[in-house]
ROVODO-565351 format. One line per 2 residues: number of its first residue (from 0); their letters; for each residue x negated, y, z of N, C-alpha, C. Coordinates in pm, whole numbers. Layout:
ROVODO-565351
NUM) a) X,Y,Z,X,Y,Z,X,Y,Z | ...
END
This chain:
ROVODO-565351
0) da) 1042,-382,-908,1089,-290,-772,1166,-372,-689 | 1293,-447,-773,1327,-499,-736,1346,-656,-658
2) ms) 1214,-708,-643,1189,-822,-627,1123,-773,-497 | 1038,-679,-490,975,-631,-394,1066,-563,-254
4) kr) 1235,-577,-251,1328,-505,-211,1399,-660,-110 | 1330,-789,-218,1352,-908,-109,1273,-954,-44
6) lp) 1168,-955,-79,1038,-999,20,1036,-1018,217 | 1113,-919,221,1093,-877,401,1168,-1056,434
8) ey) 1271,-1025,356,1340,-1184,362,1260,-1336,346 | 1134,-1318,314,1040,-1517,298,960,-1451,299
10) fg) 945,-1285,385,779,-1357,419,745,-1206,570 | 657,-1289,633,645,-1198,799,557,-1140,674
12) tl) 489,-1103,576,390,-1003,583,382,-952,460 | 353,-848,431,350,-783,280,246,-672,271
14) pk) 187,-727,82,58,-618,39,14,-435,103 | -57,-364,148,-31,-261,194,-75,-204,17
16) ap) -177,-240,-49,-149,-277,-130,-67,-238,-256 | -35,-149,-400,99,-144,-447,36,-248,-615
18) ve) 83,-262,-666,138,-344,-743,183,-226,-939 | 34,-215,-1034,94,-161,-1155,150,-247,-1225
20) vr) 183,-128,-1348,215,-360,-1520,151,-222,-1567 | 78,-310,-1651,31,-182,-1757,-30,-275,-1903
22) rv) -60,-205,-2014,-50,-269,-2103,-175,-323,-2140 | -250,-427,-2159,-366,-535,-2261,-400,-429,-2388
24) pk) -554,-398,-2301,-597,-299,-2413,-621,-266,-2528 | -557,-234,-2689,-536,-281,-2832,-679,-439,-2820
26) fi) -767,-294,-2756,-894,-407,-2813,-953,-501,-2818 | -854,-580,-2650,-895,-742,-2586,-755,-788,-2658
28) ea) -608,-775,-2709,-551,-794,-2671,-484,-996,-2778 | -568,-981,-2896,-554,-1063,-2985,-638,-1136,-2977
30) ga) -760,-1131,-2832,-752,-1277,-2744,-679,-1303,-2647 | -597,-1224,-2599,-606,-1201,-2437,-408,-1305,-2417
32) pg) -436,-1347,-2367,-317,-1461,-2222,-160,-1283,-2305 | -25,-1381,-2260,55,-1313,-2264,101,-1199,-2142
34) gy) -17,-1280,-2082,6,-1183,-1971,-57,-1216,-1771 | -185,-1171,-1767,-286,-1175,-1721,-294,-981,-1590
36) yn) -367,-1117,-1453,-360,-1016,-1291,-486,-985,-1267 | -547,-867,-1224,-646,-850,-1126,-589,-774,-1056
38) qp) -711,-859,-945,-607,-760,-796,-698,-662,-691 | -639,-543,-636,-652,-426,-627,-815,-459,-577
40) tl) -846,-358,-585,-1018,-372,-597,-1023,-340,-404 | -1208,-404,-341,-1132,-417,-161,-1144,-294,-67
42) dg) -1243,-203,-148,-1168,-33,-86,-1061,74,-75 | -950,4,-142,-860,41,-295,-786,179,-339
44) sr) -925,215,-400,-933,268,-478,-823,224,-664 | -845,97,-599,-777,75,-720,-654,-49,-733
46) pg) -471,1,-751,-415,-127,-714,-449,-241,-781 | -357,-353,-749,-317,-456,-837,-243,-436,-973
48) if) -225,-510,-1048,-217,-493,-1262,-212,-553,-1314 | -129,-596,-1342,7,-696,-1406,18,-652,-1552
50) wi) -70,-701,-1630,-97,-650,-1774,-30,-732,-1863 | 65,-682,-1901,141,-772,-2059,113,-757,-2213
52) nl) 36,-782,-2199,28,-806,-2367,187,-748,-2479 | 79,-658,-2558,267,-618,-2649,182,-644,-2814
54) rd) 71,-728,-2851,4,-756,-2938,186,-757,-3085 | 250,-871,-2979,361,-903,-3093,473,-923,-2945
56) sa) 593,-822,-2964,658,-855,-2837,765,-966,-2865 | 706,-1020,-3020,868,-1131,-3035,757,-1201,-2954
58) en) 648,-1294,-2901,534,-1357,-2754,646,-1366,-2623 | 646,-1221,-2645,729,-1200,-2501,887,-1185,-2521
60) pt) 973,-1199,-2542,1094,-1120,-2569,1177,-1104,-2412 | 1228,-957,-2414,1265,-940,-2287,1335,-1081,-2174
62) wt) 1395,-1168,-2293,1480,-1245,-2143,1379,-1308,-2069 | 1181,-1351,-2128,1129,-1415,-2096,1013,-1317,-1971
64) lp) 1031,-1190,-1887,975,-1186,-1896,1022,-1103,-1745 | 1170,-1131,-1675,1131,-1131,-1511,1064,-1257,-1483
66) tl) 1022,-1412,-1503,944,-1510,-1489,859,-1522,-1494 | 809,-1420,-1533,640,-1390,-1617,633,-1255,-1490
68) ay) 715,-1203,-1433,646,-1068,-1356,646,-1166,-1195 | 753,-1269,-1178,734,-1305,-1079,622,-1390,-1031
70) he) 566,-1424,-1156,472,-1497,-1079,344,-1410,-1110 | 321,-1347,-1233,213,-1227,-1248,190,-1117,-1072
72) av) 314,-1099,-1054,294,-984,-959,391,-1065,-766 | 469,-1040,-765,544,-1046,-673,697,-1132,-656
74) pg) 708,-1188,-687,621,-1342,-513,494,-1333,-543 | 378,-1365,-656,287,-1390,-719,127,-1415,-712
76) hh) 134,-1330,-789,-124,-1377,-799,-94,-1208,-664 | -38,-1123,-720,16,-1012,-575,-38,-1045,-457
78) mq) 76,-1165,-430,109,-1206,-242,37,-1259,-243 | -53,-1336,-298,-170,-1362,-265,-236,-1327,-276
80) la) -391,-1317,-347,-439,-1205,-337,-437,-1107,-320 | -328,-943,-329,-350,-838,-227,-391,-913,-66
82) lq) -243,-980,-16,-362,-1036,123,-464,-1116,141 | -446,-1194,66,-621,-1219,36,-657,-1151,124
84) qe) -698,-1022,53,-801,-896,82,-775,-879,187 | -689,-845,211,-637,-716,296,-618,-825,444
86) ad) -690,-950,448,-649,-1040,595,-810,-984,610 | -827,-1051,733,-869,-1094,865,-985,-1144,838
88) lp) -1072,-1133,727,-1154,-1298,695,-1323,-1264,630 | -1385,-1357,652,-1536,-1297,624,-1491,-1281,434
90) mi) -1625,-1183,426,-1581,-1159,213,-1535,-1301,223 | -1652,-1373,117,-1741,-1501,68,-1568,-1596,79
92) rr) -1485,-1510,153,-1333,-1570,269,-1245,-1505,137 | -1275,-1380,127,-1181,-1294,74,-1163,-1280,-72
94) at) -1273,-1307,-132,-1376,-1273,-278,-1304,-1361,-325 | -1250,-1531,-269,-1284,-1597,-346,-1121,-1622,-396
96) ff) -1196,-1771,-509,-1027,-1805,-593,-1014,-1967,-603 | -940,-2012,-577,-930,-2135,-560,-805,-2201,-690
98) sa) -823,-2197,-856,-774,-2220,-950,-573,-2270,-934 | -625,-2422,-844,-491,-2468,-757,-418,-2401,-639
100) yg) -461,-2296,-588,-437,-2289,-457,-355,-2212,-547 | -400,-2117,-592,-391,-1915,-617,-252,-1946,-728
102) eg) -295,-2064,-863,-231,-2112,-1024,-104,-2192,-992 | -96,-2229,-790,-19,-2314,-752,100,-2276,-713
104) wa) 41,-2204,-634,125,-2117,-557,190,-1956,-646 | 150,-1935,-747,273,-1825,-863,304,-1914,-910
106) ly) 308,-2057,-951,410,-2182,-1069,529,-2171,-837 | 428,-2232,-807,507,-2200,-650,676,-2119,-695
108) se) 594,-1939,-678,688,-1825,-656,814,-1842,-796 | 726,-1890,-899,834,-1857,-1000,1044,-1947,-930
110) el) 932,-2101,-935,1073,-2119,-794,1169,-2073,-725 | 1036,-2058,-631,1165,-1952,-481,1173,-1787,-542
112) ak) 1155,-1812,-686,1232,-1682,-720,1363,-1704,-727 | 1392,-1828,-841,1507,-1841,-824,1637,-1897,-672
114) em) 1523,-1984,-620,1579,-2023,-469,1648,-1865,-444 | 1582,-1759,-464,1618,-1668,-376,1725,-1525,-421
116) gv) 1771,-1643,-507,1924,-1635,-624,1844,-1544,-814 | 1725,-1482,-802,1760,-1373,-872,1802,-1366,-1023
118) ye) 1833,-1457,-1074,1912,-1526,-1167,2077,-1545,-1181 | 2124,-1470,-1072,2230,-1464,-1033,2318,-1454,-1176
120) dn) 2288,-1251,-1170,2335,-1198,-1290,2314,-1176,-1423 | 2198,-1269,-1448,2069,-1307,-1579,2092,-1433,-1613
122) pl) 2159,-1459,-1699,2126,-1581,-1749,2073,-1614,-1861 | 2030,-1485,-1960,1916,-1447,-1964,1769,-1535,-1954
124) ae) 1802,-1429,-1850,1655,-1448,-1776,1655,-1602,-1713 | 1687,-1639,-1684,1727,-1784,-1650,1674,-1818,-1748
126) vg) 1756,-1802,-1856,1646,-1933,-1979,1501,-1864,-1977 | 1460,-1767,-2012,1267,-1771,-1927,1238,-1851,-1842
128) yl) 1351,-1834,-1720,1241,-1942,-1699,1227,-2046,-1713 | 1329,-2145,-1796,1327,-2279,-1833,1288,-2297,-1904
130) qa) 1188,-2175,-1980,1098,-2209,-2155,1057,-2201,-2008 | 942,-2116,-1981,824,-2159,-1861,822,-2227,-1862
132) al) 922,-2254,-1737,909,-2452,-1705,872,-2546,-1845 | 933,-2514,-1914,894,-2619,-2076,712,-2618,-2063
134) fr) 702,-2502,-2102,573,-2415,-2088,366,-2586,-2052 | 470,-2497,-1856,397,-2517,-1785,418,-2715,-1846
136) aa) 522,-2744,-1838,502,-2926,-1909,388,-2886,-2073 | 406,-2814,-2078,370,-2864,-2243,209,-2895,-2161
138) rl) 170,-2783,-2058,6,-2718,-2016,-45,-2873,-2039 | 78,-2956,-1892,-5,-3068,-1900,-50,-3140,-2073
140) vv) -3,-3210,-2033,27,-3266,-2165,-106,-3197,-2311 | -85,-3161,-2346,-248,-3112,-2439,-376,-3057,-2362
142) dt) -396,-3013,-2226,-450,-3010,-2137,-546,-3128,-2141 | -416,-3287,-2111,-519,-3376,-2050,-569,-3477,-2216
144) gl) -449,-3420,-2332,-482,-3455,-2448,-609,-3395,-2501 | -614,-3290,-2539,-786,-3262,-2502,-872,-3289,-2478
146) ha) -899,-3373,-2347,-1037,-3358,-2300,-992,-3538,-2298 | -901,-3615,-2206,-905,-3735,-2205,-882,-3776,-2295
148) kr) -806,-3713,-2420,-742,-3792,-2530,-842,-3688,-2645 | -921,-3653,-2657,-993,-3584,-2724,-902,-3546,-2831
150) ws) -789,-3530,-2830,-745,-3417,-2975,-787,-3310,-3038 | -816,-3292,-3128,-829,-3158,-3273,-757,-3020,-3133
152) re) -848,-2877,-3197,-737,-2788,-3162,-597,-2767,-3212 | -650,-2816,-3369,-460,-2847,-3385,-352,-2982,-3412
154) ka) -384,-3065,-3345,-348,-3124,-3230,-227,-3079,-3139 | -358,-3038,-3092,-251,-2967,-2959,-126,-2851,-2956
156) ie) -219,-2728,-3085,-156,-2625,-3066,-19,-2701,-3114 | 7,-2737,-3195,119,-2796,-3273,234,-2903,-3186
158) tm) 94,-2954,-3131,230,-3015,-2919,295,-2966,-2868 | 243,-2816,-2825,296,-2723,-2755,344,-2670,-2833
160) ts) 360,-2635,-2925,465,-2549,-3084,603,-2602,-2989 | 575,-2780,-3065,712,-2822,-3026,757,-2862,-2946
162) id) 689,-2842,-2736,711,-2927,-2700,835,-2712,-2604 | 708,-2637,-2612,812,-2562,-2580,889,-2396,-2651
164) gs) 847,-2449,-2753,934,-2346,-2859,829,-2226,-2840 | 677,-2246,-2869,648,-2050,-2869,579,-2079,-3042
166) pt) 555,-1939,-3007,494,-1854,-3161,425,-1983,-3124 | 338,-1956,-3221,237,-2060,-3273,40,-1955,-3290
168) sa) 104,-1757,-3282,21,-1709,-3251,-12,-1688,-3094 | 90,-1786,-3020,40,-1727,-2846,4,-1933,-2847
170) at) 52,-2002,-2938,22,-2182,-2877,-135,-2130,-2863 | -181,-2085,-2983,-300,-2071,-3042,-440,-2038,-2955
172) te) -398,-1860,-2844,-415,-1860,-2742,-447,-1901,-2658 | -372,-1957,-2568,-388,-2064,-2492,-457,-2208,-2522
174) ie) -403,-2260,-2568,-533,-2356,-2701,-643,-2309,-2661 | -728,-2321,-2694,-843,-2198,-2678,-882,-2187,-2606
176) ry) -815,-2120,-2476,-903,-2114,-2336,-884,-2301,-2260 | -789,-2313,-2369,-824,-2448,-2243,-891,-2570,-2330
178) cv) -911,-2555,-2428,-1065,-2586,-2549,-1196,-2553,-2406 | -1258,-2438,-2354,-1381,-2421,-2281,-1356,-2453,-2137
180) wp) -1191,-2412,-2078,-1172,-2469,-1914,-1159,-2547,-1859 | -1199,-2691,-1861,-1084,-2824,-1901,-1019,-2852,-1723
182) gq) -934,-2895,-1738,-860,-2914,-1641,-779,-2742,-1543 | -789,-2680,-1602,-719,-2537,-1535,-569,-2574,-1540
184) ac) -526,-2599,-1700,-427,-2619,-1689,-285,-2756,-1622 | -401,-2833,-1598,-300,-2914,-1461,-323,-2871,-1341
186) sy) -410,-2719,-1367,-343,-2689,-1174,-286,-2614,-1107 | -234,-2589,-1245,-60,-2535,-1167,-31,-2601,-1089
188) mv) 6,-2675,-1165,147,-2767,-1150,137,-2906,-991 | -29,-2919,-1087,-137,-2980,-853,-62,-2896,-798
190) gk) -82,-2739,-825,-64,-2659,-678,72,-2673,-622 | 169,-2638,-760,262,-2599,-709,317,-2683,-632
192) lt) 310,-2847,-696,350,-2930,-630,345,-2969,-482 | 194,-2933,-526,141,-2927,-285,205,-2860,-250
194) wl) 204,-2689,-289,297,-2646,-161,497,-2650,-163 | 547,-2750,-315,636,-2719,-229,670,-2886,-155
196) rl) 540,-3009,-156,566,-3080,-27,549,-3028,2 | 448,-2937,132,391,-2913,226,534,-2857,352
198) re) 611,-2787,168,717,-2655,277,824,-2829,305 | 850,-2913,256,934,-3013,219,913,-3097,404
200) ea) 790,-3071,415,662,-3240,516,707,-3095,597 | 671,-2964,626,695,-2915,685,876,-2857,768
202) ka) 914,-2825,729,1080,-2840,764,1141,-2950,807 | 1062,-3080,779,1122,-3254,822,1104,-3213,952
204) km) 908,-3237,1004,941,-3195,1100,897,-3093,1245 | 1000,-2924,1173,1012,-2803,1271,1101,-2869,1274
206) gp) 1199,-2880,1183,1336,-2816,1188,1470,-2695,1202 | 1526,-2715,1253,1560,-2585,1287,1445,-2476,1341
208) af) 1291,-2534,1405,1182,-2409,1380,1217,-2347,1313 | 1223,-2430,1145,1087,-2358,1059,1182,-2246,970
210) di) 1057,-2185,953,1075,-2099,928,925,-2000,816 | 1071,-1967,676,1029,-1977,542,875,-1858,511
212) ra) 963,-1791,633,885,-1635,619,744,-1686,719 | 716,-1769,815,630,-1780,898,526,-1888,835
214) fh) 559,-1966,705,580,-2039,632,454,-2050,554 | 523,-1962,479,434,-1827,348,328,-1810,401
216) da) 433,-1723,551,247,-1611,580,85,-1790,692 | 178,-1836,692,100,-1928,749,-34,-2045,559
218) gl) 88,-1982,482,-34,-2076,401,-81,-1913,329 | -85,-1798,284,-134,-1729,298,-217,-1666,308
220) ls) -243,-1576,445,-280,-1514,550,-429,-1614,593 | -466,-1757,581,-614,-1790,599,-679,-1801,417
222) ga) -646,-1733,338,-694,-1680,197,-703,-1851,158 | -771,-1805,7,-811,-1973,-94,-869,-2031,-4
224) mp) -842,-2200,-46,-822,-2299,-49,-896,-2339,-124 | -928,-2466,-105,-918,-2588,-164,-718,-2717,-115
226) lt) -712,-2794,-185,-533,-2829,-110,-555,-2932,-5 | -684,-3009,-64,-686,-3095,128,-735,-3005,200
228) vl) -745,-2913,264,-713,-2815,355,-599,-2736,334 | -538,-2722,257,-387,-2664,303,-356,-2719,375
230) es) -298,-2880,324,-241,-2916,361,-257,-2966,535 | -399,-2919,571,-419,-2929,665,-449,-2821,736
232) vi) -431,-2648,775,-365,-2501,765,-172,-2504,767 | -115,-2643,694,40,-2636,673,7,-2731,796
234) gd) -19,-2856,800,-38,-2913,926,13,-2928,1095 | -130,-2843,1052,-153,-2746,1192,2,-2612,1255
236) ya) 15,-2570,1156,120,-2469,1146,236,-2541,1201 | 247,-2612,1154,397,-2749,1159,375,-2805,1290
238) as) 287,-2833,1334,215,-2952,1481,252,-2772,1555 | 151,-2620,1542,195,-2576,1692,369,-2475,1719
240) rt) 420,-2580,1576,577,-2430,1595,701,-2643,1672 | 676,-2702,1713,696,-2798,1729,690,-2839,1887
END
């Protein structure tokens, strides 16, 4: 709710669909991640849902929850996916997901939240933001370790916990996901770095005309796309405003 009040300062277009926080159902929580998101239904009958896993609250201490919420809800996945569904796009474009674009956006949103000043009066939550950054860095190591260097599951779990300090149970859930989804863990950082680079390029090209709200609208209202297409979209946006 607090983040939602800040959004008009950074986004020209806001989603009409609301987002709710719900507990991961107990019958699937053993194999579920710490948090994830489901987009709203196309007909508006169900809101977006930020699911949080309460199988063991030690895995998600309170100081980690703000960054998790910014990633999964607003300005992260809910902002991107709800706007995509509500945009005037062909159905296939409204329903498509590209991991580097979508997860890159959600990871970019974690940094954007910090730029918005959300941690100024909450140093413990900023520790959570930094721990989440370690977690993303660890993903790059274990994803490539598993699939390029042929690491064992056990070595990947041990490496994950040694980098970001996550409980073994949480690291195990993550590693077992990466085992069957090569490259997806790396896509987060690849996408985030692309969003940040394109923002800086647009700022440099546009100078005083740059408006972060218009930049975000340009990147989000066209729907999910490969990063090379996002580069063209942002390039065209910057050129049209200069």
